[in-house]
C-alpha positions as CSV (number, residue, x, y, z in Angstrom):
1,M,97.8,64.4,71.4
2,I,98.5,61.6,73.7
3,E,100.2,63.9,75.7
4,K,96.9,65.5,76.6
5,L,95.1,62.1,77.1
6,S,98.1,61.0,79.4
7,S,97.8,64.2,81.3
8,I,94.0,64.1,81.1
9,L,93.6,60.7,83.1
10,R,96.5,61.1,85.9
11,G,94.2,64.0,86.6
12,V,91.7,61.5,86.7
13,W,93.6,59.0,88.3
14,L,93.4,61.7,91.2
15,L,89.9,62.2,91.2
16,R,90.3,58.3,93.8
17,H,91.8,59.8,96.8
18,S,89.0,61.2,98.5
19,H,90.7,64.4,100.1
20,L,92.1,66.1,97.0
21,V,88.4,66.3,96.1
22,S,87.3,67.1,99.6
23,D,89.9,70.5,99.3
24,L,88.9,71.0,95.7
25,G,85.7,71.3,96.5
26,E,86.8,73.7,99.7
27,R,89.1,75.7,97.2
28,H,86.2,76.0,94.7
29,R,83.4,77.4,97.8
30,H,86.3,79.7,98.7
31,L,86.7,81.5,95.6
32,L,83.1,81.5,95.3
33,Q,83.0,83.5,98.4
34,V,86.2,86.0,97.4
35,R,84.0,86.5,94.4
36,A,81.2,87.8,96.1
37,V,83.0,90.1,98.4
38,R,83.7,91.7,94.5
39,N,80.1,93.2,94.4
40,C,80.8,95.6,97.5
41,G,81.3,98.7,96.5
42,R,82.9,100.1,92.9
43,N,85.9,99.8,91.8
44,C,87.1,96.8,94.7
45,R,90.1,94.8,94.2
46,V,90.1,91.4,96.2
47,S,92.5,88.9,95.6
48,D,91.4,85.5,95.1
49,E,93.1,84.6,98.2
50,V,91.9,86.3,100.7
51,V,90.1,84.4,103.5
52,L,87.1,84.6,104.7
53,N,85.7,82.9,108.0
54,G,82.3,83.0,109.4
55,F,81.8,85.0,106.1
56,D,78.1,86.5,105.3
57,H,77.3,89.3,102.9
58,Q,75.7,91.2,105.4
59,R,78.7,90.9,108.0
60,L,80.8,92.6,105.6
61,V,80.7,96.4,104.2
62,M,83.2,97.5,101.8
63,G,83.0,101.1,100.7
64,N,84.2,102.2,96.8
65,D,87.8,101.8,95.7
66,V,89.1,98.9,98.4
67,T,92.1,96.9,97.8
68,L,92.3,93.7,99.9
69,S,95.7,92.1,99.1
70,H,96.8,88.4,98.9
71,G,96.9,86.2,102.1
72,M,94.5,88.5,103.7
73,L,92.3,86.8,106.7
74,L,89.0,88.1,107.1
75,S,87.4,86.3,110.2
76,F,83.9,86.8,111.1
77,G,83.7,85.1,114.1
78,D,81.5,81.3,115.0
79,R,78.7,80.3,116.8
80,H,80.4,80.3,120.4
81,N,81.8,83.7,120.0
82,G,79.7,85.5,117.6
83,F,79.2,86.8,115.0
84,G,80.8,90.0,113.6
85,K,80.8,92.8,111.2
86,I,83.9,94.3,109.5
87,V,83.2,98.4,107.4
88,M,85.1,100.0,105.2
89,G,84.8,103.0,103.9
90,D,86.1,104.4,100.4
91,R,89.8,104.3,99.2
92,V,90.8,102.3,101.8
93,W,94.7,99.7,101.4
94,C,95.3,96.5,103.3
95,G,98.8,94.9,102.5
96,P,99.2,90.7,101.8
97,Y,98.9,89.1,105.1
98,N,96.4,90.9,107.3
99,N,94.2,89.5,110.3
100,L,91.0,91.5,110.2
101,R,89.2,89.7,113.4
102,S,85.3,91.0,114.1
103,G,84.3,87.9,116.3
104,G,81.0,89.4,117.5
105,G,82.3,92.6,117.7
106,T,82.6,95.4,114.7
107,L,85.5,96.6,112.8
108,T,85.2,100.0,111.2
109,I,87.4,101.6,109.0
110,G,87.5,104.9,108.0
111,N,88.0,106.3,104.3
112,D,91.6,106.7,102.9
113,C,93.8,104.5,105.4
114,L,96.0,102.8,104.7
115,I,97.1,99.4,106.5
116,S,100.8,98.1,105.8
117,Q,101.4,94.4,105.5
118,F,101.6,91.8,108.2
119,C,98.9,94.1,110.8
120,T,95.8,92.4,113.5
121,L,92.8,94.1,114.1
122,V,90.7,92.6,117.4
123,A,87.7,93.4,117.6
124,R,87.1,91.2,121.0
125,N,89.0,89.0,123.3
126,H,88.3,85.6,125.1
127,G,87.2,85.7,129.0
128,V,90.3,84.9,131.3
129,E,88.3,83.7,134.3
130,K,90.2,81.2,136.4
131,G,89.4,77.8,136.2
132,V,87.4,77.5,133.2
133,V,89.5,76.7,129.6
134,I,90.0,80.0,127.8
135,R,89.0,78.6,124.5
136,S,85.4,77.9,126.4
137,Q,85.1,80.8,127.9
138,K,82.5,84.0,126.4
139,P,84.2,87.3,124.6
140,T,84.6,90.1,126.8
141,E,81.6,92.4,127.2
142,D,83.9,95.3,128.7
143,R,86.6,96.4,125.7
144,R,85.2,95.4,122.2
145,D,85.1,97.1,118.6
146,V,88.0,98.7,116.9
147,T,87.4,102.1,115.4
148,L,90.0,103.8,112.6
149,G,89.0,107.4,112.1
150,N,89.8,109.0,108.3
151,D,93.4,109.0,106.9
152,V,94.9,106.6,109.4
153,W,98.1,104.9,108.7
154,L,98.9,101.2,110.3
155,G,102.5,100.5,109.5
156,A,103.5,96.6,108.7
157,G,103.2,94.4,112.1
158,T,100.8,96.8,113.8
159,A,98.4,94.7,116.1
160,V,95.1,97.2,117.7
161,M,93.4,95.7,120.5
162,P,89.6,95.6,121.6
163,G,88.3,98.7,122.1
164,V,90.6,101.3,120.8
165,E,89.7,104.0,118.9
166,I,92.3,105.4,116.5
167,A,91.7,108.7,115.4
168,D,91.5,110.7,111.9
169,G,95.3,111.4,110.5
170,A,97.1,109.1,112.9
171,V,100.0,107.1,112.5
172,I,100.6,104.4,114.3
173,G,104.3,103.1,113.8
174,A,105.3,99.5,112.7
175,G,105.4,96.8,115.2
176,S,103.1,98.5,117.6
177,V,100.6,96.9,119.7
178,V,97.5,99.7,120.2
179,T,96.2,99.1,123.5
180,S,94.4,102.7,124.3
181,H,92.7,105.7,122.8
182,V,94.7,107.3,119.7
183,P,94.3,111.3,119.3
184,A,93.9,112.7,115.9
185,N,97.1,113.7,113.9
186,E,99.1,112.0,116.5
187,I,102.0,109.7,115.7
188,W,102.0,106.2,118.5
189,A,105.1,103.7,118.7
190,G,106.1,100.7,120.4
191,V,104.5,98.0,122.6
192,P,102.6,99.0,124.4
193,A,101.8,102.6,121.6
194,K,103.3,105.5,122.8
195,H,102.5,109.6,121.7
196,I,105.6,110.2,119.9
197,G,104.8,113.0,118.0
198,H,102.0,114.9,115.5
199,R,101.7,115.0,112.0
């Protein structure tokens, strides 16, 4: 009993540090957001360690049987760059530590897709006009959005750039950077990714 009381008093004593209280509040807010995501689709599994930036219920659409693994980042943008949308079909599996950024564009992931760990999908890029700080430039309009068809497999560490469509049944090798459209049922790999085979 004395040990339990002592532990409680130590916990209360730590609350004198405002940054710890602030951090607890932020963690609680984040947990509430993640739990709200669980209402999307049936049988979805969303790790409590998924990070949501710029989240709003209307910016995320998930089908049934979707898995979002721990350490994933889903970023929907901000007021400066615009807010985007992430749409996932049924039976999508996303491995740990993926980085999905809609940032004023749309990321569309079809049914039965496998996105291995440490993948990055980016729907929009910053402008690169000379003489203007890149951070303050609006996102480009010429290349935007990312679309994965049905039954697409992205190997570990794949990066998919804005304006890219990967058609049904395509496979992307680990560590690839996809900068152009990938036709259906083709296997691509490399930096930049190129056609290396068929399924």
